[in-house]
C-alpha positions in Angstrom: -9.7 21.4 6.4 -6.2 20.5 7.4 -5.6 17.2 9.0 -3.3 16.4 11.9 -0.3 16.5 9.5 -1.0 19.9 7.9 -2.1 18.3 4.6 -5.5 19.0 3.1 -6.3 15.8 1.1 -10.0 16.4 1.0 -9.6 19.9 -0.5 -7.2 18.5 -3.0 -9.4 15.7 -4.1 -12.4 18.0 -4.2 -10.7 20.1 -6.8 -10.7 17.0 -9.1 -14.5 16.7 -9.1 -15.0 19.3 -11.8 -13.1 17.1 -14.3 -14.3 14.0 -16.2 -13.9 10.5 -14.8 -11.1 9.7 -17.3 -9.0 12.7 -16.1 -9.7 11.9 -12.4 -8.7 8.3 -12.8 -5.5 9.2 -14.6 -4.5 11.8 -12.0 -5.5 9.8 -8.9 -3.9 6.6 -10.3 -0.5 8.4 -10.7 -0.8 10.1 -7.3 -1.9 6.9 -5.6 0.9 4.8 -7.1 3.6 7.3 -6.0 2.1 7.5 -2.5 1.7 3.7 -2.1 5.4 3.2 -3.1 6.3 5.0 0.2 4.3 2.4 2.2 5.8 -0.4 0.1 9.3 0.8 0.9 8.5 1.2 4.6 7.1 -2.3 4.6 10.2 -3.8 3.0 12.4 -2.0 5.6 10.3 -3.3 8.5 9.5 -6.8 7.3 11.2 -9.7 9.1 14.1 -11.2 7.2 14.6 -14.9 7.3 14.6 -16.5 3.8 14.0 -13.3 1.9 10.9 -14.6 0.0 8.6 -12.3 2.1 10.6 -9.2 1.1 10.5 -10.2 -2.6 6.7 -10.6 -2.5 5.8 -7.2 -1.2 4.2 -5.3 -4.1 1.9 -2.4 -4.8 -1.1 -3.0 -7.0 -3.1 0.0 -8.1 -6.7 -0.5 -8.9 -9.2 1.8 -10.5 -12.9 2.5 -9.9 -13.8 4.0 -13.3 -17.4 4.8 -12.4 -16.3 6.8 -9.3 -13.3 8.2 -11.1 -10.9 7.1 -8.3 -7.9 4.9 -7.9 -6.7 3.0 -4.8 -3.7 0.9 -4.0 -3.2 -2.5 -2.3 0.2 -2.8 -0.7 1.5 -6.0 0.8 2.8 -9.5 0.3 1.5 -11.4 -2.7 2.3 -14.5 -4.7 3.1 -18.1 -3.5 6.2 -19.9 -2.5 7.0 -23.5 -1.8 7.2 -24.4 1.9 7.3 -27.6 3.9 4.0 -28.5 5.5 3.5 -30.3 8.8 3.3 -33.6 7.0 6.7 -33.1 5.3 5.3 -32.4 1.9 6.1 -29.3 -0.1 3.1 -27.1 -0.6 2.5 -23.8 -2.3 1.7 -21.2 0.4 0.4 -17.7 -0.1 2.8 -15.0 1.2 -0.3 -13.2 2.5 -1.2 -16.3 4.5 2.2 -16.4 6.1 2.4 -12.6 6.7 -0.8 -12.8 8.7 0.9 -15.0 11.3 3.9 -12.7 11.5 1.7 -9.6 11.8 -0.6 -11.0 14.6 1.4 -13.8 16.0 0.2 -17.3 17.0 -0.2 -19.1 20.3 3.4 -20.3 19.9 4.9 -17.2 18.2 5.1 -13.6 19.2 3.7 -11.1 16.8 6.2 -9.2 14.6 3.9 -6.4 13.2 5.3 -4.8 10.1 2.2 -4.2 7.8 0.2 -1.8 10.1 3.4 -0.3 11.5 4.7 0.6 8.0 1.3 2.3 7.2 1.3 4.2 10.5 5.0 5.2 10.1 4.6 6.6 6.6 1.1 8.1 6.8 2.2 11.7 7.0 4.5 11.4 4.0 1.9 9.5 2.0 -0.7 12.3 2.4 1.8 14.9 1.5 3.1 13.1 -1.6 -0.5 12.4 -2.7 -1.6 16.0 -2.4 1.6 17.3 -4.1 1.1 14.9 -7.0 -2.5 15.9 -7.5 -1.7 19.6 -7.3 1.1 19.1 -9.8 -1.3 17.3 -12.2 -3.9 20.0 -11.8 -1.4 22.7 -12.7 -0.7 20.8 -16.0 -4.4 20.7 -16.9 
Protein backbone atom coordinates (compact mmCIF):
# COMPACT_ATOMS: atom_id res chain seq x y z
CA UNK A 1 0.00 0.00 0.00
CA UNK A 2 1.31 3.43 -0.90
CA UNK A 3 1.93 5.85 1.94
CA UNK A 4 1.16 9.58 1.89
CA UNK A 5 4.31 10.20 -0.12
CA UNK A 6 3.67 7.69 -2.92
CA UNK A 7 6.34 5.26 -1.70
CA UNK A 8 5.54 1.67 -0.78
CA UNK A 9 8.16 0.84 1.87
CA UNK A 10 6.19 -2.09 3.33
CA UNK A 11 5.93 -3.78 -0.06
CA UNK A 12 9.61 -3.23 -0.72
CA UNK A 13 10.72 -4.68 2.61
CA UNK A 14 8.26 -7.58 2.25
CA UNK A 15 10.12 -8.62 -0.91
CA UNK A 16 13.21 -9.16 1.26
CA UNK A 17 11.52 -11.78 3.46
CA UNK A 18 12.22 -14.61 1.03
CA UNK A 19 15.99 -14.10 1.39
CA UNK A 20 18.29 -15.28 4.19
CA UNK A 21 19.03 -13.07 7.19
CA UNK A 22 22.56 -12.35 5.94
CA UNK A 23 21.31 -10.97 2.64
CA UNK A 24 18.51 -9.01 4.34
CA UNK A 25 20.99 -7.47 6.79
CA UNK A 26 23.38 -6.49 4.01
CA UNK A 27 20.66 -4.96 1.83
CA UNK A 28 18.85 -3.12 4.63
CA UNK A 29 22.11 -1.87 6.17
CA UNK A 30 23.16 -0.25 2.89
CA UNK A 31 19.71 1.22 2.25
CA UNK A 32 19.35 2.42 5.84
CA UNK A 33 22.78 4.06 5.82
CA UNK A 34 22.04 6.00 2.62
CA UNK A 35 18.59 7.05 3.83
CA UNK A 36 19.91 8.12 7.26
CA UNK A 37 22.57 10.31 5.63
CA UNK A 38 19.73 12.46 4.30
CA UNK A 39 18.47 13.06 7.84
CA UNK A 40 22.02 13.72 9.04
CA UNK A 41 22.57 16.35 6.34
CA UNK A 42 19.22 18.01 7.13
CA UNK A 43 20.09 18.02 10.84
CA UNK A 44 23.46 19.66 10.16
CA UNK A 45 21.74 22.32 8.03
CA UNK A 46 19.15 23.06 10.75
CA UNK A 47 21.35 22.81 13.86
CA UNK A 48 22.08 26.05 15.71
CA UNK A 49 25.58 27.39 15.14
CA UNK A 50 27.48 28.81 18.04
CA UNK A 51 30.80 27.12 18.65
CA UNK A 52 30.49 24.49 15.91
CA UNK A 53 31.02 21.55 18.25
CA UNK A 54 27.38 20.47 17.94
CA UNK A 55 27.61 20.40 14.14
CA UNK A 56 30.77 18.31 14.26
CA UNK A 57 29.15 15.82 16.63
CA UNK A 58 26.15 14.94 14.43
CA UNK A 59 26.71 11.38 13.21
CA UNK A 60 24.87 8.42 11.76
CA UNK A 61 25.36 5.05 13.39
CA UNK A 62 23.90 2.01 11.68
CA UNK A 63 23.05 -0.93 13.88
CA UNK A 64 22.01 -4.45 12.92
CA UNK A 65 19.47 -6.89 14.33
CA UNK A 66 20.94 -10.12 12.92
CA UNK A 67 18.19 -12.34 14.28
CA UNK A 68 15.48 -10.24 12.65
CA UNK A 69 17.57 -9.61 9.54
CA UNK A 70 17.11 -5.86 9.77
CA UNK A 71 19.20 -2.76 10.19
CA UNK A 72 18.36 0.59 11.73
CA UNK A 73 20.11 3.91 12.09
CA UNK A 74 20.58 6.32 14.97
CA UNK A 75 21.16 9.88 13.79
CA UNK A 76 22.10 12.73 16.09
CA UNK A 77 24.71 14.36 18.25
CA UNK A 78 27.26 12.10 19.91
CA UNK A 79 30.53 12.41 21.75
CA UNK A 80 31.66 14.73 24.51
CA UNK A 81 33.20 18.18 24.64
CA UNK A 82 34.69 20.27 27.41
CA UNK A 83 32.41 22.98 28.70
CA UNK A 84 32.40 25.27 31.70
CA UNK A 85 30.14 24.15 34.52
CA UNK A 86 28.21 26.48 36.85
CA UNK A 87 31.00 26.12 39.40
CA UNK A 88 33.64 27.39 36.94
CA UNK A 89 35.22 23.97 36.42
CA UNK A 90 35.69 22.44 32.98
CA UNK A 91 33.63 19.28 32.60
CA UNK A 92 33.10 16.80 29.80
CA UNK A 93 29.52 17.16 28.61
CA UNK A 94 27.65 14.91 26.23
CA UNK A 95 26.54 16.57 23.02
CA UNK A 96 23.29 14.61 23.32
CA UNK A 97 22.77 16.15 26.76
CA UNK A 98 23.28 19.66 25.36
CA UNK A 99 21.14 19.03 22.27
CA UNK A 100 18.18 18.08 24.46
CA UNK A 101 18.09 21.59 25.93
CA UNK A 102 18.28 23.15 22.48
CA UNK A 103 15.55 20.90 21.09
CA UNK A 104 13.04 21.36 23.92
CA UNK A 105 14.21 24.57 25.58
CA UNK A 106 14.43 25.33 29.28
CA UNK A 107 12.66 27.71 31.62
CA UNK A 108 15.23 30.37 30.67
CA UNK A 109 15.78 29.48 27.02
CA UNK A 110 13.42 29.21 24.09
CA UNK A 111 13.44 25.89 22.19
CA UNK A 112 15.39 25.71 18.94
CA UNK A 113 14.06 22.43 17.52
CA UNK A 114 16.30 20.91 14.89
CA UNK A 115 16.30 17.15 15.50
CA UNK A 116 12.59 16.39 14.99
CA UNK A 117 12.30 19.13 12.38
CA UNK A 118 15.08 17.58 10.29
CA UNK A 119 13.38 14.17 10.45
CA UNK A 120 10.04 15.64 9.46
CA UNK A 121 11.55 17.70 6.67
CA UNK A 122 13.40 14.79 5.05
CA UNK A 123 10.88 11.98 5.64
CA UNK A 124 9.58 11.88 2.08
CA UNK A 125 13.06 11.72 0.55
CA UNK A 126 14.25 9.14 3.09
CA UNK A 127 11.46 6.72 2.22
CA UNK A 128 12.10 7.14 -1.49
CA UNK A 129 15.86 6.59 -1.17
CA UNK A 130 15.32 3.57 1.09
CA UNK A 131 12.89 1.94 -1.35
CA UNK A 132 15.09 2.73 -4.36
CA UNK A 133 18.17 1.25 -2.70
CA UNK A 134 16.37 -1.95 -1.75
CA UNK A 135 14.91 -2.32 -5.24
CA UNK A 136 18.35 -1.73 -6.76
CA UNK A 137 19.87 -4.41 -4.49
CA UNK A 138 17.06 -6.87 -5.28
CA UNK A 139 17.69 -6.47 -9.01
CA UNK A 140 21.35 -7.41 -8.45
CA UNK A 141 20.38 -10.62 -6.61
